[in-house]
C-alpha positions in Angstrom: 0.0 0.0 0.0 1.5 3.3 -1.0 1.9 6.4 1.0 -1.0 8.9 1.1 -0.1 11.7 -1.3 -1.5 14.3 1.1 1.1 13.4 3.7 4.5 15.1 3.6 7.3 12.7 2.8 9.3 11.6 5.8 12.8 13.1 5.9 15.8 10.9 6.0 16.5 12.4 9.4 13.0 11.5 10.7 13.4 8.0 9.3 16.6 7.4 11.1 15.4 8.9 14.3 12.4 6.6 14.2 14.6 3.5 13.8 17.3 4.7 16.3 15.5 4.1 19.6 14.5 0.6 18.9 17.9 -0.3 17.6 19.4 1.2 20.6 17.3 -0.9 22.9 18.1 -3.9 20.6 21.8 -3.3 21.0 21.4 -2.9 24.8 19.4 -6.2 24.8 22.2 -8.0 22.9 24.7 -6.5 25.4 22.7 -7.7 28.4 22.4 -11.1 26.8 26.2 -11.2 26.4 26.5 -10.4 30.1 24.1 -13.2 31.0 26.0 -15.8 28.9 29.2 -14.6 30.4 27.8 -15.3 33.8 27.1 -18.8 32.7 30.6 -19.2 31.3 32.4 -17.4 34.1 30.0 -17.7 37.1 32.7 -16.6 39.6 32.7 -13.1 38.1 29.1 -12.5 39.2 27.3 -12.8 42.5 25.0 -15.8 42.5 22.0 -13.6 43.3 22.6 -11.6 40.2 21.5 -14.4 37.8 17.7 -13.7 38.2 18.2 -10.1 37.2 20.6 -11.0 34.4 18.1 -13.4 33.0 15.1 -11.1 33.3 16.8 -8.0 31.9 17.1 -9.2 28.1 13.4 -10.2 28.3 12.3 -6.8 29.5 14.6 -4.9 27.1 13.6 -6.8 24.1 10.0 -6.2 25.0 10.7 -2.4 25.2 12.6 -2.5 21.9 9.7 -4.2 20.2 7.0 -1.9 21.6 9.1 1.2 20.6 9.6 -0.4 17.1 5.9 -0.9 16.6 5.2 2.6 17.8 7.7 4.0 15.4 6.3 2.2 12.4 2.8 3.2 13.5 1.4 -0.3 13.9 -2.2 -0.8 13.3 -4.5 -1.7 16.2 -4.6 -5.4 15.2 -0.7 -5.3 15.2 -0.8 -3.7 18.6 -2.9 -6.5 19.9 -0.5 -9.1 18.7 2.4 -6.9 20.1 0.6 -6.9 23.4 0.4 -10.6 23.4 4.1 -11.1 22.7 5.0 -8.4 25.3 2.8 -10.1 27.9 4.7 -13.4 27.3 8.1 -11.8 27.6 7.1 -9.8 30.7 5.7 -12.9 32.5 8.7 -14.9 31.6 10.9 -12.1 33.0 8.7 -12.2 36.2 9.3 -16.0 36.4 13.1 -15.3 36.1 13.1 -12.6 38.7 11.1 -14.5 41.3 11.6 -18.3 40.7 10.8 -19.1 44.2 7.6 -17.0 44.4 4.3 -18.9 44.8 3.1 -17.5 41.6 6.1 -18.4 39.5 4.4 -21.4 38.0 1.5 -19.1 37.1 3.9 -16.5 35.6 5.5 -19.3 33.5 2.1 -20.7 32.3 1.0 -17.2 31.2 4.2 -16.7 29.3 3.8 -20.2 27.6 0.3 -19.3 26.7 1.1 -15.9 25.2 3.9 -17.4 23.2 1.9 -20.4 21.9 -1.0 -17.9 21.0 1.4 -15.6 19.2 2.9 -18.5 17.1 -0.5 -19.8 16.4 -1.6 -16.3 15.2 1.4 -16.1 13.0 0.7 -19.5 11.5 -2.8 -18.7 10.5 -1.6 -15.3 9.2 -3.4 -13.0 11.8 -3.6 -10.1 11.4 -3.4 -10.4 7.6 -1.5 -7.8 5.7 -4.8 -6.9 4.0 -6.5 -6.3 7.4 -3.6 -4.2 8.6 -3.6 -2.1 5.4 -7.2 -1.7 5.5 -7.1 -0.6 9.0 -4.5 1.9 8.3 -6.2 3.3 5.2 -9.4 4.0 7.3 -7.6 5.4 10.4 -7.6 9.1 10.7 -4.2 10.6 10.3 -3.0 13.0 13.0 -3.4 16.6 11.8 -5.4 15.7 8.8 -9.1 16.2 8.1 -11.4 13.5 8.8 -13.8 14.5 5.9 -15.0 11.9 3.7 -12.3 10.8 1.1 -14.4 12.1 -1.8 -14.3 15.7 -0.3 -10.6 15.4 0.0 -9.9 14.3 -3.4 -12.0 16.6 -5.4 -10.1 18.5 -8.1 -9.5 22.2 -8.1 -12.0 22.6 -11.0 -14.8 21.1 -8.9 -14.2 23.3 -5.9 -16.0 26.6 -5.6 
């Protein structure tokens, strides 16, 4: 689906800025993952109690990275629903890592499993479909733009009084 001709083109600087924050979160996530794995390879370098935090941190960071990424690409409501399912899974998995001895840790783990299974199933059946996402974006009002019916917005100069 092409860009609406009434919208100004996005500048290269805006495009880079929109990608910079999720990429920064992604790089931070990868670094935290490196620290987690270093703790597994060299356990004496880290206090034993730090493992829960080191295990939860990449899960929380990748959740933030993905949410910021979806915001930057202006995801549709259907895509936001799917993003929420995935974020829920990662955050409950992180909670399970942070509090493994908590009475609710099994529940946290089960919610994470349910969210991941649902996310994969939805991907397998193609939900939301690219057509549904495009249709939703096409009919969504654009910030700062008129919500007048499309035929009023596309009339030619000759038709206007």
